[in-house]
N, C-alpha and C positions, 0 to 999 in steps of 0.2 A: 307616548303610548308603549308599553313596553314590548320590545320587539325580541328578547332575547328568549332563545328556543328553550321549549318545558321538556325536561327529562321524565321519565315515570317516577325516577327515584327522587326528584324534587316534591315540594309539598304539595299536595293538590288543593283544588280548589275548594272543595267541601270538607276538607280534613282539618281538624282544629290542630290548635297548636300542641296540643298536650298529647295529639294522637300522633304529630308528627313527629316530636319529641322522643314517644316511644320507640317509633319507626325507626329513627336513627340509632337510636341503642340497640335495636336488632341488626339492622344493616352493619354497625360497628365490629361485630364479630367476625373473626375469620369464617370463609364460606364453608369449610369443614365442620367446624364447631356452631355454626349458626341455628340456634333452636330458640323457639318463642320461651321455653322455661328459661334458658341459660339466659336471654337479655332481659327476660323479666327480674330473675334473682339480681343480675347485675343491676339494673334500673334501680331498684328499690334497697338495693345495699343488704339483701338476705339470701346467702349462699344457701339456706336450708329451706326455701320456700318450696310447698310440694308441686304447686301448679299457680300457672299464671293466673291474674284475676279474671272474672268475666269479661270487663272491660277490654283488657288488651286480647283476651281473644276473639272478641267482636271487632275492636280495630285490625287486627291481625286478617281477618276473612273479610271485611267490608272494603278495607282498603289494600287490599291482594298485596300483601308483605313478601311473601316467597317468588311471586313472581317479579315484582320491582326490585327487591335484592338480587334474584338471576340477571335481572336484564342488568344490573350496575354492574355484577361481576363479569358480564361478558363485555361490555364497557372499558372495565380496566386493564382486562386479556387484551383487548384491541389496542387500548394506549401502549402497555408494554410491549405487545409485537410491533406497533410504529417506531416507538423508541429505540428497540433491537436493533431493526432494520435501520434506522438511522445511525444509530451507532457502527456498524457493520459499514453502512457506506462511507463515515466519516474516516474510518479506519484505514478503508480501502484507499481513499483520496490520498491521504495521509503516506501510507506506503507507498503509492504511487508517485508519489511526490520524490521520496526518498529515493527510489529507486531511478527516477528522473536524476537527479543531485548526483547519484554514484554515475549514472551514465555519462554524465556530462564530464564529472570529472576523469573520468576513465578517458573519454573524449580526448579530453585536455591534454593528460599527461601522454596518451600514444601520440597526440599531435607533435609534442614535444620532443617524445622520443625518437619519432619519425624524422622530424627536423635534425636532428644530430646523426640520424644514421646516413640521411643525406649528404649532410655537410661531409661525414668521414669519406663517401664515396667520391665527392666533389673534391674534397683538399685531402687525397690520399696520405695518410699518414696522422691525420689530425687527433691531436693529444687526449681530445675529451672522451673519447670513448675507443675502446678496444673493438678487434675486429667481431671477437665473439659477442660482444655486446650488439653491433650491428645486427650479425645475424639473428641475435633473441630477438632485438626491435621488429625485425622485417617480420619474423615468425607472428609474433604477437600482432603486428598489424594483418596479416592474413588470415588468421585467427578471427579477430574483431570482423574483418569483413564477412567470414562464412558464418559467423553467431548472430549478427544483425541483420542477415541477407542483403548487405551491400555489395552490388556487382562493381568489380572493377571498369573504370570506362574501358571500352573495347578500343585498339587503333587499327587502323585499317594500314597496309604496305606505303600506302601514297601518303600517311602522316611524316613518315621518317623524311627529315631534311639533310641538306648539304651541312648546315649547321650541325646537326647530329652527328655527323660522321665525323666532322671536324671535332665536336666537341670529344667523342671517341677516341679518338686518335690522339686529342691532346694529353688524355687519361693515360692512354697507353705508352706515350713518350716519360711521361713522368714518372709511371711506374718503372720503367727500363731504365732513366736517368738515377731513379734513388737505387735500384737492383746497382749500376755500374758505381757508383759512388760509395756503396758499401763494400764493393769489391767482391761479393759473393756469388751473384747470380743464380747459380742453383742450391746454395747454402742454404743459413738457418730460415729465411724467409720463404724459401719454399718447402722448407718441412713445417715450419710453422701453418703456413696456408693449407697443407696438406692434412694436418692435425685437425684444422678448424672443419674441414671438409667431412672428414668423420664423424 
């Protein structure tokens, strides 16, 4: 049993093979140029034919060529619309993947920069970065947090521990020791840090 859906532009049960071939010629014309005479001229290969044959005119009205062709045009318009929507969805998905890749890469680079900046703070004078680079990385990190709506973790005063106090004390001692070793105290280092603050 044939379960395939029958469309109005398919061959009708009472439509002869010759009549259907004539209809296909009519249907094959562009919708804006579709006329019975134009289809007839094309089918018989006579561009000067004055009018379609009576047989063609009879088939056209008996088998509702115009209505069937209009239904076919609507179907094609629907297929085009669906294909366009599918293409738009696929392009949107592709762009979303590209954005996610770029965002992932940015996260990766920011994380690396942030880790380098933290190492600079932990190992005062770390040669991998200059102080201006550290400040720039910190700015970029804060801009990123704002742009993507990431809230930094809040800390309560109770979160500060004695180890944190000791860590800060050790950093201050390292800074003082380095300044004393240079013998400058208030010299070039303090001017350089002043410039960086500006």
